[in-house]
Structures are given as C-alpha cells and as structure tokens.
C-alpha positions as CSV (number, residue, x, y, z in Angstrom):
1,M,-8.2,11.1,5.1
2,E,-11.8,11.2,3.4
3,V,-12.7,7.6,4.1
4,H,-11.7,7.5,7.7
5,T,-13.5,10.8,8.3
6,Q,-16.7,9.3,6.4
7,L,-16.3,5.7,8.1
8,G,-14.3,6.1,11.4
9,H,-12.5,3.3,12.5
10,G,-13.8,-0.3,13.5
11,F,-14.3,-1.8,9.9
12,L,-12.4,-4.7,8.2
13,E,-9.5,-3.8,5.9
14,A,-11.6,-5.3,3.1
15,V,-14.3,-2.1,3.8
16,Y,-11.8,0.6,3.8
17,Q,-10.4,-0.9,0.5
18,E,-13.5,-0.9,-1.6
19,A,-14.0,2.8,0.2
20,L,-10.8,3.9,-0.9
21,A,-11.2,2.4,-4.4
22,V,-14.6,4.5,-4.8
23,E,-12.5,7.6,-3.6
24,F,-9.6,7.3,-5.8
25,S,-12.2,6.9,-8.8
26,L,-13.9,10.0,-7.6
27,R,-10.9,11.9,-7.5
28,R,-9.6,10.3,-10.8
29,I,-6.4,8.8,-9.3
30,P,-5.3,6.2,-11.7
31,F,-5.0,2.7,-9.5
32,E,-4.6,-0.9,-9.7
33,R,-6.5,-2.8,-6.7
34,E,-4.6,-6.0,-5.5
35,A,-1.8,-5.4,-7.8
36,A,0.4,-8.5,-8.2
37,L,4.3,-7.6,-7.6
38,P,6.5,-9.9,-9.1
39,I,9.6,-10.9,-7.3
40,N,12.9,-11.3,-9.2
41,Y,15.8,-13.3,-8.2
42,K,19.3,-13.0,-10.2
43,G,17.2,-12.2,-13.0
44,Q,14.7,-14.8,-12.9
45,Q,11.1,-14.3,-12.1
46,L,9.7,-16.2,-8.7
47,A,6.7,-18.0,-9.0
48,T,5.8,-16.4,-5.3
49,I,4.2,-13.0,-5.9
50,Y,3.5,-10.1,-3.2
51,R,0.2,-8.5,-3.6
52,A,-0.3,-4.7,-2.7
53,D,-3.7,-3.5,-1.9
54,F,-3.1,-0.7,-4.4
55,V,-0.8,0.7,-6.5
56,C,-1.6,4.1,-7.7
57,F,0.1,6.4,-10.6
58,E,2.0,3.1,-11.5
59,S,4.5,3.7,-9.1
60,V,3.2,4.3,-5.6
61,I,2.0,1.4,-3.3
62,V,-0.4,2.1,-0.7
63,E,-1.0,-0.8,1.8
64,L,-4.0,-0.5,4.1
65,K,-4.5,-1.9,7.5
66,A,-7.2,-1.9,10.2
67,L,-5.5,-2.7,13.4
68,R,-5.6,-0.8,16.7
69,K,-2.0,-0.4,16.5
70,L,1.1,-0.9,13.8
71,S,3.4,-3.2,15.2
72,G,6.5,-2.8,12.7
73,L,5.7,-5.7,10.9
74,E,3.7,-3.7,8.7
75,E,6.3,-1.5,7.6
76,A,8.4,-4.3,7.1
77,Q,5.9,-5.6,4.4
78,L,5.9,-2.2,2.8
79,L,9.7,-2.3,2.5
80,N,9.5,-5.5,1.1
81,Y,7.1,-4.5,-1.8
82,L,9.2,-1.5,-2.4
83,K,12.2,-3.7,-2.7
84,A,10.6,-6.2,-4.8
85,T,8.9,-3.7,-7.5
86,R,11.9,-0.7,-6.8
87,Y,9.0,1.6,-7.1
88,P,10.0,4.9,-5.3
89,I,7.2,5.6,-2.8
90,G,5.2,3.5,-0.6
91,L,2.0,4.5,1.9
92,L,0.9,2.3,4.9
93,L,-2.6,3.6,6.0
94,N,-3.8,2.2,9.3
95,F,-7.6,2.8,9.6
96,G,-7.9,0.7,12.9
97,A,-6.8,3.6,15.4
98,S,-9.3,6.3,16.4
99,S,-7.1,8.6,14.1
100,L,-5.8,7.9,10.9
101,E,-2.3,6.9,11.0
102,Y,-0.1,6.9,8.2
103,E,3.7,6.3,7.1
104,R,5.4,7.3,3.8
105,R,8.3,5.2,3.0
106,A,10.8,6.1,0.2
107,N,12.8,3.4,-1.6
108,T,16.4,4.7,-1.9
109,R,17.2,1.6,-4.2
110,A,14.5,3.2,-6.7
111,Q,16.9,5.9,-7.7
112,E,20.0,3.6,-7.4
113,S,18.6,1.2,-10.3
114,A,17.1,4.2,-12.7
C-alpha cells in the first residue's frame, strides 16, 4: 500500500516493481526479484520456466500489474505459478487502478503435497 500511496497510479509495472523492492528492503522482508519458477512434468523439469515478479519469504508469490482493470487472465497466471511451485500463497497487486487492487490466493494443492 505504501508504494501506491507514494506513487499513485499511471506508472509502468517496472517502476512499481523497483519501488516495491526498495520497500521490501526497508521493511526487511526477504525477497527474490524476477524469481525463476521451474515447471515439472511427471518428475522431469521442463525447459520452460515462469518468472514471478517476487517470491517473498521463500514461499509467497507476489505478482504485479499496472492495468486499469484486472481481466481474470492475471489471476489465472498467479494460480498457474502456485500450481507450478506448490507454494501456499500468492498475491496479485494491481497498481494501475486509482486505488490499489489486490487479491490473495491460496494453493490448496500445497497442503496435499506436504
């Protein structure tokens, strides 16, 4: 919320990503930026990988958007990231609207594989 409060809406996604990295550092939140998310199929890692904007605490995917309105494709992208990694939580943050939009998704499959 601090990044949206300071910058407002209208910037490119890359600006919000850089600002959020600064904010995570200031708050001592452990994160990896542009984190590679390997995909496995029947025990084999595929050459194709996803890239999440952030992975925080080695288990929470944070995906950023700068769109006027989320369409549902963005949520599907986040859900695919969660399926691929089996991480338990994903956050979708949209900085493009006049008010910060956010969605939290839980990966129910993460608990099944644990």
